[in-house]
C-alpha positions as CSV (number, residue, x, y, z in Angstrom):
1,M,0.1,-0.2,0.0
2,K,1.7,3.2,-0.8
3,Q,1.7,5.6,1.5
4,P,-1.5,8.5,1.3
5,K,-0.7,11.6,-0.8
6,T,-2.6,14.2,1.3
7,N,-2.8,13.9,5.0
8,M,-6.1,13.5,7.1
9,F,-7.7,16.3,8.8
10,S,-9.6,16.3,12.2
11,R,-10.1,12.4,11.6
12,E,-7.6,10.9,14.9
13,V,-11.1,9.3,16.6
14,E,-12.4,7.8,13.1
15,L,-8.8,6.6,12.5
16,A,-8.5,4.9,15.6
17,E,-11.9,3.1,15.4
18,F,-11.0,2.1,12.2
19,E,-7.9,0.0,13.2
20,S,-9.1,-1.0,16.0
21,R,-11.6,-2.9,14.2
22,L,-9.8,-3.9,12.0
23,K,-7.0,-5.8,14.7
24,K,-10.4,-7.6,15.8
25,R,-10.6,-9.0,12.4
26,N,-14.2,-9.0,12.3
27,P,-16.2,-8.1,9.0
28,F,-17.4,-4.0,9.2
29,L,-19.2,-2.1,6.4
30,L,-17.5,1.3,6.4
31,Y,-19.6,3.6,4.4
32,G,-20.4,7.3,3.8
33,V,-21.0,9.6,1.5
34,A,-18.7,10.4,-1.6
35,G,-15.9,12.2,-0.8
36,A,-16.2,12.3,2.9
37,G,-12.9,10.4,2.8
38,K,-13.3,6.9,3.0
39,T,-10.6,5.8,0.9
40,L,-8.2,8.5,2.5
41,L,-9.0,6.7,5.8
42,V,-8.3,3.3,4.6
43,N,-5.5,4.2,2.8
44,T,-3.8,5.9,6.2
45,A,-4.7,2.6,8.1
46,L,-2.7,0.4,5.9
47,H,0.1,2.4,5.9
48,Q,0.2,2.2,9.5
49,A,-0.8,-1.7,9.8
50,A,1.8,-4.0,11.0
51,H,2.9,-7.0,8.8
52,P,1.1,-8.7,7.5
53,A,-0.7,-5.6,6.2
54,P,-5.0,-6.9,4.8
55,V,-5.1,-7.2,1.4
56,Y,-6.7,-3.8,-0.2
57,C,-8.7,-4.5,-3.7
58,E,-9.0,-1.1,-5.5
59,Q,-11.5,-1.9,-7.7
60,S,-14.8,-4.3,-7.4
61,K,-17.2,-3.5,-10.0
62,D,-17.7,-7.1,-11.0
63,L,-16.4,-10.5,-10.1
64,K,-13.8,-11.5,-12.4
65,S,-12.0,-7.8,-11.6
66,F,-12.4,-8.5,-8.3
67,A,-10.6,-12.0,-8.5
68,Q,-8.3,-10.4,-10.6
69,T,-7.2,-7.8,-8.6
70,L,-7.3,-9.8,-5.4
71,C,-4.9,-12.2,-6.9
72,T,-2.6,-9.5,-7.4
73,A,-2.2,-8.1,-4.2
74,L,-1.4,-11.8,-3.3
75,G,1.6,-11.9,-5.3
76,L,-0.4,-14.4,-8.0
77,R,0.5,-14.9,-11.5
78,T,-3.0,-14.2,-13.5
79,T,-2.3,-13.9,-17.1
80,G,-4.6,-16.1,-19.5
81,K,-6.5,-17.1,-16.7
82,S,-10.4,-17.5,-16.3
83,S,-12.6,-15.8,-13.7
84,A,-13.0,-19.2,-12.0
85,A,-9.1,-19.8,-12.3
86,L,-8.4,-16.5,-10.6
87,Q,-11.0,-17.2,-7.6
88,N,-10.2,-20.9,-6.7
89,L,-6.2,-19.1,-7.0
90,A,-7.3,-16.5,-4.6
91,L,-9.5,-18.8,-2.2
92,N,-6.6,-21.4,-1.9
93,E,-4.3,-18.3,-1.0
94,L,-6.2,-16.9,1.9
95,H,-6.9,-20.6,2.9
96,A,-3.0,-21.0,3.4
97,R,-2.3,-17.7,4.6
98,P,-5.8,-15.8,5.6
99,R,-5.5,-12.3,5.7
100,I,-8.4,-9.7,6.1
101,V,-9.6,-8.2,2.8
102,I,-10.2,-5.0,2.0
103,C,-13.1,-4.3,-1.0
104,D,-13.4,-0.5,-2.0
105,H,-15.8,0.9,-4.0
106,A,-18.7,-1.6,-3.0
107,G,-21.4,-1.6,-5.0
108,F,-23.7,-2.9,-7.3
109,H,-22.8,-6.9,-6.9
110,S,-24.2,-9.7,-8.6
111,Q,-25.4,-12.7,-6.8
112,P,-21.9,-14.7,-8.3
113,F,-19.7,-12.3,-6.8
114,F,-21.4,-12.8,-3.7
115,A,-21.0,-16.0,-3.6
116,F,-17.4,-16.1,-3.7
117,V,-17.2,-13.5,-1.2
118,K,-19.2,-15.6,0.6
119,C,-17.0,-18.6,0.2
120,L,-14.1,-16.5,1.2
121,H,-15.8,-15.9,4.8
122,E,-17.0,-18.6,5.3
123,R,-14.4,-21.6,3.3
124,A,-11.1,-19.4,4.1
125,R,-11.9,-17.9,7.4
126,V,-11.4,-14.6,5.2
127,P,-12.9,-11.2,7.3
128,I,-14.1,-9.0,4.6
129,V,-14.4,-5.2,4.8
130,S,-16.3,-3.3,2.4
131,I,-16.3,0.1,1.6
132,A,-19.3,2.0,0.4
133,R,-21.6,4.9,-0.1
134,S,-24.5,3.9,1.9
135,Y,-25.2,0.3,3.6
136,H,-28.3,0.5,1.8
137,M,-29.3,-2.8,-0.4
138,E,-29.1,-0.2,-4.0
139,E,-25.9,0.3,-3.1
140,I,-24.0,-2.6,-1.9
141,S,-27.0,-5.3,-2.8
142,H,-26.3,-9.1,-1.4
143,L,-23.0,-7.8,0.5
144,K,-25.6,-6.4,3.0
145,S,-26.5,-9.8,4.3
146,L,-22.6,-9.4,5.8
147,Y,-23.3,-6.2,7.6
148,I,-26.6,-6.7,9.3
149,G,-25.8,-5.8,12.6
150,R,-24.9,-1.8,13.4
151,R,-21.8,-3.1,15.4
152,E,-20.7,-4.1,11.7
153,R,-21.2,-0.8,10.4
154,M,-18.9,2.5,10.7
155,E,-20.3,5.6,9.2
156,L,-17.7,8.7,8.5
157,R,-19.5,11.6,8.4
158,N,-18.9,15.3,6.5
159,F,-17.3,17.5,9.1
160,P,-19.2,19.6,11.7
161,P,-19.7,22.8,11.3
162,P,-16.9,23.9,13.4
163,V,-14.5,21.4,12.0
164,A,-15.7,22.2,8.3
165,Q,-14.6,26.1,9.2
166,Q,-11.0,25.0,10.3
167,F,-11.1,22.7,7.4
168,V,-11.8,25.8,4.8
169,L,-9.3,27.9,6.7
170,R,-6.5,25.2,6.5
171,A,-7.5,24.3,2.2
172,A,-7.5,28.6,2.0
173,A,-4.5,29.2,3.1
174,E,-2.9,25.7,1.1
175,S,-4.3,27.3,-2.0
176,G,-3.0,30.9,-1.5
177,L,-6.4,31.9,-1.8
178,Q,-7.0,35.8,-2.2
179,A,-9.8,37.9,-2.9
180,D,-11.6,41.1,-1.4
181,N,-14.4,39.3,0.2
182,R,-11.9,36.3,1.1
183,D,-14.0,36.0,4.5
184,E,-17.2,36.0,2.6
185,V,-16.4,33.5,0.2
186,L,-14.7,31.2,3.2
187,D,-17.6,31.4,5.5
188,K,-20.2,30.3,2.5
189,V,-18.1,27.6,1.7
190,A,-18.5,26.2,4.7
191,E,-22.5,26.5,4.3
192,L,-22.9,25.2,1.0
193,S,-20.0,22.0,1.6
194,Q,-22.2,21.1,4.2
195,G,-18.9,20.1,6.0
196,N,-18.2,17.8,2.8
197,P,-14.5,17.9,2.9
198,A,-14.0,17.1,-1.1
199,A,-16.5,19.7,-1.6
200,I,-14.8,22.3,0.4
201,L,-11.8,21.3,-2.0
202,R,-13.5,21.7,-5.2
203,M,-15.2,25.1,-4.5
204,I,-11.6,27.0,-2.9
205,A,-10.0,26.1,-5.7
206,M,-13.1,27.6,-7.9
207,A,-13.2,30.6,-5.9
208,G,-9.3,30.6,-7.1
209,E,-9.9,30.8,-10.6
210,P,-10.1,34.7,-12.1
211,R,-14.1,34.5,-13.3
212,Y,-14.8,33.7,-9.5
213,R,-12.8,36.8,-7.9
214,S,-14.7,39.4,-6.7
215,G,-14.6,42.8,-8.9
216,E,-13.7,40.2,-11.7
217,R,-15.7,38.6,-14.8
């Protein structure tokens, strides 16, 4: 796992909880709206994880791509192999050397995909950690049955207003934002973003463009 390109801001509690859940080796779902920082949180936790670190699968849009990504992350050769062969490779490797598997961008998976995940979980005793925008059926489909109880779910929320305001100030300072109405702009960013970190960064970047500066057209 590569070191995260961006440092987290005010997520110490969430990071500690995520790391604690990993150590317990139980399956769980990390969910939150797009832009809340789920992948950044995961990358940070994995960069700090003890060996052997969990197996991270960034893409899991369909069964074959998930099986191929999983095999690649495990250091297994995948060239020319069918989806079934890839599944068997991953299953045998994880049965021999159990690891936690993190399935990022989980969503809209088929029944065969879920059958493979369930096989990993039950036969190879592999805890499956999924990352998604929601725990609802329409988001993670059949995977929802792995995370029925509230204890199996962890929500990453947008920043509360005071933290959002601090993040806006830091983002503006790092971007070198200058404008006659700078304070007004930053207050509006904190309000309109609803505390979403990605939205704050996008709005700060837009505010720095000449066409959005006060007095310019």
